[in-house]
N, C-alpha and C positions, 0 to 999 in steps of 0.2 A: 294737393299738398296735405299731409296729415296735420291734424290739430285745429284746422279752420272750421268754423261752425257752419252747419248745413241747417236750412232752415226746411221744415216739412210741415204741411198742413194735416192736421188729424181730425176727427169729429168726435167731440166730447158732448153727450146729452144734446145731440141735435145741433150743436155750433161748431162751426170750423174754428179750430184753435191752431196758431202758428207755435211751433216749438223749435227752437235752435239748439242743436247738440253737434258734439264732434262726431265725425264719421265712424270713429271707433265705437261710440256708444250706440249709433244707429244700427251697426252691424249686429251687436249683441241684442238689442231689441227686436230686430227683424228675425234673428234666429229663434229668440225665445217665443216670439209670437207664432211662428211655423211650428215649432216644437209642441206649443200648447194648443194647435189648431185655432189660433184667434187671428185676426186681421192685426195690423199694427194698431189701428184705432181701438180695437177691442182691448188690447193689452194695455195701451196707455190709460183708457178708462178705468182699468183694474188698478194701475198704480195710482191714478189721480184719486179713486175713492179711498185708498189706504193712506194717502200722504200726509194727513194731518195739516198742520200750519206750514209744512216744508213747500217751497216753491216747486212747481211741477218739473221743470228741468232738472232740478237738484233730485228730486224723488226718481227720475228717470235714471239719472247718473248713478245712484245708490242701487237701484233695482239691478242695474246692467252689472255693477261691480259684484254685488251678492250673487247673481246669476252665473257670472262667468266663473 
């Protein structure tokens, strides 16, 4: 069912971090990572570095909206 949150674990700075997003956002992030030659963790690490005070999940959603 679309819209339900899916949790995934990503490695940020050597630590496993759990991130919950809707499948539609994961699809965009997966495609963006592949297009940029990065792992999903690598892409999320870039988003994390640039997010400022915004929560990581929110920063990932904004990235996905801008990327799409």
